[in-house]
N, C-alpha and C positions, 0 to 999 in steps of 0.2 A: 533542454533533457535533463533530467534529475533523477536521482537511483531513492527506491525503497527498500526496505528487510521490514521482516518483522517474525516472531515467531512466539507458540502460545507451549511451554517446557511440558514433558511429560508428569515430570513432577515438581514440587515446588522447591524451588531457587531462592537463592538471595539477592535483596534487589542490584548489590553491586555484582552478583556473577551475572545477572541477565544485563546490565550495562555493561559488562566484559564483553559478552559475547556479542549483542549489537554492535558494538565497535566494530569486533573481530572481524561482522560478515560485514559491516557496510563500507569499513576500510577494502574491500575487494571490489566495490566499483566509485569508489574514488573519483572516477577520470567522469563520471557522468554527472558530479555535481562540485565543480571546485572552487565555489564560494562559502560554501558552510557544511558542518555538520551537525547533526541535530539525535537526540534519543529521547524517547520518554518509557518507563516504566508505570505499571497500573499501582496503587498505594499495597497489593496485598499480592505483589511478585507473580503475578499470574501472566504476563503478556509483556514483551517489549517491544517497541517501535524503533526502527533509524532511517535516518533521512541522510544523501548528500544532494544539495542544491547549485544548482545553477540560474539566477536571478535573474529573471526577464522582465517581467511586468513591474513588479517592487521591488526595487535592490538594498530598501530597508529590512531591519529587523523585524517589521511589522510583518513580510513575510514567512520570517523562519518556523519552520516545522522541524519535529509535528506538531500540529496546532491544535490545541483545547477551545471545543465552543465556549462562546461566552454564559453558555445553560451551563456547563460543566460537564454533559453527558457524553460527548463525542472528541475523539480523541484522531485526528486523520494524519499518514500520510501519503503523499498524493505527486503523482510526476505527471508532468503534460501540460497542456494549455487550452483553459475552457474559452471558444473565442465568441463566445454570447455573452462573458459573464457580466458586461456593462448593463446590458439590457435585462438580465438575471437581478441585479441589484434593482435597478429599477420599479420590479416586479415587488420584489421585497419591501422593495422601502415605501409602496403604496398600501402594503397589509399593514405596514406599523410606523407608524410615525416617531417612535420613539428609536427606532431602529440605527444606532450607532456603527460605522466604520475603523478599525483599527487603521486600515492600510488602502492601497490600492491593487493588492492581491487579487488573481482568479480563486487561489488558495483559500482563502478566506468567503471568496463569493459562494465556492462550493459547499464549504462547510457549515455556514447561513443556512444553504437549499436545503442540505443534509439536516439538520435542527429544525427550520421549519416543518418539513414534506417527509423527512424519513429518509434514507439511503436508497431505499428501491424505488421509490414515487421521483425522487432527483434525479436519478437517472434518465428518465424522459425527460425532464428541461434541457438537458446538456446539449451541446455541440462541439465538436472538439475531439481532440486525442488526449489520453488520459489511462491512468493504472492506479488505482488506487485503493488502498485499507481504509478503513477505517471501525476501531472500536466502540461498543453502544454498554457502556457503565450502565445502564439501567437493566437492559437483559444481558448481559455480561455476554457477548455474540461479538463476532469481527464479519463484518463486511468485508467480500472483494471484488471489484468490478475490471472490466475492460473496455474501452472505447469499441465501437460497432466495427468500424476497419482493423481495429487491431493494429495500430500505428505505434502504439505502448507494451511492451513485452512485459506479460507479468506470470512468476512461474511458482507452482504452491504443491502443497504434501507432508508426508514423514519423512524422517530421522527419528530412528529408533523411539517413533511414538509419539515424540514430539512432532507439532502440526508446524511447518516453515512456509514463510515463502519472500518472494524477492525479485527485483528487476532481471537480475541474471542468474542463473546457474552457480557461478560460480562462487555467490553470495552463501547462496545454498551448502555449497563444499563446505564454508568454514565453519558450518556449525559442528557441535562438537560431535566427535564419534560417527561422522558420516562413511558411511562406506557400502553404500546403499550400489547391488550392480548395475551392470550394462544389462537395458532393456534389450533384449535378442529380439523381439518383433519390430521394435525400433531402429536396433541396426541393419536389420534386414531392408526395412524402407529406405532407410537412409543410401544403401548401397544402391538401392533399386530408383528414387527419385531425386537423392545429394541433397536433401533434406530431412527433417523428422518431422513427419503432421502433426498437426493439433490435434488430441488431447495429451497427446505421448509426449515426453521427453526422453534423451538419450539414455536415464537411469531411470530404474525403477523405483514405482510409490511416489515418482514428481511426474508433476503434468503440468502442461501450458493452462490457463485459462483462456479460452477462446475466444475471440471476437465477438463482442457484442452479451456477452455472460457474465455473470456474476453468481456469488456464490456465499451462504451463510456458516461459521462455524462455529456451533455455538459452545461454550467453555463448562463444562460438568464438575464439579466438587465432585 
């Protein structure tokens, strides 16, 4: 179990400010990943990622996140386990004899798969439980995805016009100025069902990404 967070601020902030917000959000889910904390802010301070790591497949720093692709185009923050990642590595290696791996993590496998096929096509090759966010520097676009069974949680939405996402609601609530009111319809559903059905959450303008779904969030300059 790991924890991921990220956001696109409504207005441009300094890299220091974004890093501080990433830390604040990610600290809320520290229990999901006690082994390490990682953050990434793009060069133009338009988006920030956070990660709490529970190291399983690769205990070294080679599995540290957020992770940047070898081509520099993609940044990944990932929670989960890709069961067929060794098979994927063999397929990728068959396509390029010059392919080199930095470590043994399935995070690197997923990132190389995205680098090869793009994030949407990469999803069709995955067997596992996962939730992840990947930033495409070339297209200025954020891609969020969740596994078919919905084993790994992922929330997303808007706080004061800033786009936010995280593994848990408490990380989103840590975003500065969070005052999203309770969703009355979701509350009624909770009283009836004892849970809030997706895609709603208990807060207005915050949603659960449904199992097997993905979304693209373009960055408008």
